[in-house]
Structure formats: C-alpha cells, structure tokens
C-alpha positions in Angstrom: 0.0 0.0 0.0 1.5 3.3 -1.1 0.2 6.7 0.0 1.1 10.0 -1.7 -0.1 13.6 -1.5 -1.0 15.2 -4.8 -2.5 18.6 -5.7 -5.1 19.0 -8.5 -6.5 22.4 -9.3 -5.2 23.7 -6.0 -6.9 21.0 -4.0 -4.7 18.7 -1.8 -5.5 15.0 -2.0 -4.1 11.9 -0.2 -4.0 9.0 -2.6 -3.8 5.4 -1.5 -2.6 2.9 -4.2 -2.3 -0.8 -3.9 -1.3 -2.7 -7.1 -2.8 -6.2 -7.4 -5.0 -7.8 -10.0 -5.9 -6.5 -13.5 -9.3 -5.1 -12.4 -9.1 -1.9 -10.5 -11.4 -0.2 -8.0 -11.2 3.6 -8.2 -12.7 6.2 -5.8 -11.9 9.7 -7.1 -14.1 11.5 -4.6 -13.5 9.7 -1.3 -14.7 12.0 1.5 -16.7 14.2 -0.8 -18.9 11.3 -1.8 -19.0 9.5 1.6 -18.4 5.8 1.7 -16.9 5.4 -1.8 -13.3 5.1 -0.7 -14.2 2.7 2.1 -16.4 0.6 -0.3 -13.6 0.5 -2.9 -11.0 -0.6 -0.3 -13.2 -3.4 1.1 -14.1 -4.8 -2.4 -10.5 -4.7 -3.5 -9.3 -6.4 -0.3 -11.9 -9.2 -0.8 -11.2 -9.8 -4.5 -7.5 -9.1 -5.0 -8.3 -6.1 -7.3 -6.0 -3.1 -7.6 -7.1 -0.1 -5.5 -6.7 3.7 -5.9 -8.6 6.1 -3.6 -8.4 9.9 -3.4 -9.4 11.6 -0.1 -9.1 15.2 1.1 -7.6 15.1 4.6 -7.6 18.9 5.0 -9.7 21.9 3.9 -13.3 22.0 2.8 -14.4 19.1 0.6 -14.1 20.1 -3.0 -15.6 18.1 -5.9 -13.5 18.1 -9.0 -15.3 16.5 -12.0 -13.8 13.1 -13.0 -12.9 14.5 -16.5 -10.6 17.1 -14.8 -8.7 14.7 -12.5 -5.3 15.3 -14.0 -3.0 12.4 -14.7 -1.0 12.5 -11.4 1.5 9.8 -10.8 -0.8 7.5 -8.8 -3.6 7.7 -11.3 -1.2 7.1 -14.3 0.3 4.1 -12.5 -3.2 2.7 -11.8 -4.4 3.2 -15.4 -1.2 1.6 -16.7 -1.5 -1.4 -14.4 -5.2 -2.3 -14.7 -7.1 -3.5 -17.8 -10.6 -2.6 -16.5 -11.7 0.0 -14.0 -14.7 0.1 -11.7 -15.1 3.6 -10.5 -17.3 4.3 -7.5 -19.2 7.6 -7.2 -22.1 9.0 -5.3 -25.3 10.6 -6.4 -27.9 12.4 -4.2 -30.9 12.4 -6.4 -33.9 12.6 -4.1 -36.2 11.0 -6.7 -34.1 7.8 -6.9 -32.7 7.0 -3.3 -32.5 3.3 -4.0 -31.2 3.4 -7.6 -27.6 2.5 -8.6 -26.8 3.9 -12.1 -24.4 1.6 -13.9 -22.5 3.6 -16.6 -19.1 3.6 -18.2 -17.9 2.5 -21.6 -17.7 -1.3 -21.0 -21.4 -2.2 -21.3 -20.9 -6.0 -20.9 -19.0 -5.4 -17.6 -21.7 -3.0 -16.5 -24.4 -5.6 -17.1 -22.4 -8.2 -15.1 -22.1 -5.9 -12.2 -25.7 -5.0 -12.3 -26.7 -8.7 -12.4 -24.6 -9.2 -9.2 -26.5 -6.3 -7.5 -30.0 -7.5 -8.4 -30.3 -9.5 -5.1 -29.9 -6.3 -3.1 -32.6 -3.9 -2.1 -31.3 -1.4 -4.6 -32.2 -1.2 -8.3 -29.4 -1.2 -10.8 -30.1 0.7 -14.0 -27.9 -0.1 -17.1 -29.9 1.3 -20.0 -28.0 4.4 -20.9 -31.0 6.4 -21.9 -32.5 5.8 -18.4 -29.3 7.1 -16.7 -29.2 10.9 -16.2 -26.7 12.3 -18.7 -24.2 13.6 -16.0 -24.1 10.2 -14.4 -23.4 8.0 -17.5 -19.6 8.1 -17.2 -19.0 7.9 -21.0 -16.6 10.9 -21.6 -13.2 9.7 -23.0 -11.4 12.0 -20.5 -13.0 10.2 -17.6 -10.4 7.9 -16.0 -12.9 5.1 -15.9 -12.7 4.8 -19.7 -8.9 5.1 -20.0 -7.9 1.5 -19.2 -7.5 -1.1 -22.0 -11.0 -2.5 -21.6 -12.7 0.7 -20.5 -14.7 0.5 -17.3 -17.9 0.7 -15.3 -19.0 3.8 -13.4 -21.2 3.0 -10.4 -23.2 6.0 -9.2 -24.5 5.0 -5.8 -27.1 6.7 -3.7 -26.2 7.7 -0.1 -28.0 4.6 1.3 -25.8 2.3 -0.9 -22.5 3.9 0.3 -22.7 4.5 4.0 -24.7 3.7 7.1 -24.7 7.4 8.1 -22.2 7.2 11.0 -21.6 10.1 13.3 -19.2 12.7 11.8 -16.3 11.3 13.8 -16.9 7.6 12.9 -15.6 5.9 9.8 -18.0 5.4 6.9 -19.5 1.9 6.8 -20.8 0.7 3.4 -23.9 -1.6 3.6 -23.0 -5.3 3.5 -25.4 -6.1 0.7 -23.8 -3.6 -1.6 -20.3 -4.8 -0.7 -21.3 -8.4 -1.3 -22.9 -7.6 -4.6 -20.0 -5.6 -6.0 -17.6 -8.3 -4.8 -19.6 -11.0 -6.6 -19.6 -8.8 -9.8 -15.9 -8.2 -9.6 -15.2 -12.0 -9.2 -17.4 -12.7 -12.2 -15.4 -10.1 -14.3 -12.1 -11.7 -13.0 -13.2 -15.1 -14.2 -13.8 -13.5 -17.6 -10.3 -11.9 -17.5 -8.7 -15.3 -16.7 -10.6 -17.0 -19.5 -8.9 -14.7 -21.9 -5.3 -15.6 -20.8 
C-alpha cells in the first residue's frame, strides 16, 4: 500500500494505491462522496483487485469532476497497471434514493455488475437512456474509460454507500452492496482469466 499527496486544481489529496489484480477499484471523490473510498477498499481487499482512492484530509471538501482529475503519478500508475476499471461515485438524487446507475464504456461489464447487484434492495439501471446524462460516465477524459477495456462507473445513492455514521466515525458501506460488487468483480475476474 502506497500513499502519496498530490495537488489537483489547487486541492490537496491523499492518494492510496495498492497494485494487485488487473481489475481496478477507483474512488476519485472519497470523503466528498462519503463511503466510496471505504467501499472500494473493502471490495479490493476481498477480491484481490487493484485499488486507488483519493481523499481530502484537510480543507473544505471540493468536488473536481472526473474528467478534470489530471494524470498525477498514482492515477497514471493505476491506469497503466489495470485493464478494466470500476469507478465508485455517489449521487444524491432525491427521486431515486435506491437506484444504482451503472454507466461507463464497458457495457458487458456494466451488465455483469448490475446482475450481481439484483439481489440487493437497490435497483441497478444499465440502460444508458435511463441514466441521467451527467451520471453516464462515458466521456473519454473520464479515467474510468482510460484502461485497455474501459470500465464501469457505479453511481451509488447515499444509502448504498454508507450507514450514516456520526461525523467522527468511519464510513461503513452496507453489507449487501459490498457483497454484490464483490460478486460482480469476481465474475469479471473469471472473464479476464478465461482470456489468458
């Protein structure tokens, strides 16, 4: 596990990078989108996936759009090492508090992850026309699409990312979501191994 401080658009981040398997878990907005960094870390630990998280240990939380997260050394290393990215984000749309939007350029991988989440109490949506445009994760400058096989952008509502701990407590992702994403990542890893 390697930690490094980086500055992007004047905002200080602490990155945590652990190189492992060819599938990567990415949380660009840890701390701003509560629970995403913790969820990525737990899924990576249980599956042997590569992990990269960005958190903001100081200053007010600042959301920099994914397309503007510049290619700092940890992100470049992550994108070079992995073949497929699963990027975890948070949405706060009041009209869809139990909907997980499954975007990104790798649509077969998106459907595999959505299938693994269907046993949860959340509803995964994979049809791009049903995903709000800002949440589709299709822009070529979005890091989720910059690995060899592209990736999947999971836009998770608050209830799917954290159990709402007190401000001083660590974020605790819901077990059903962790288990669902773990199952999906393992399915994708089997697909990767079948190609070797």
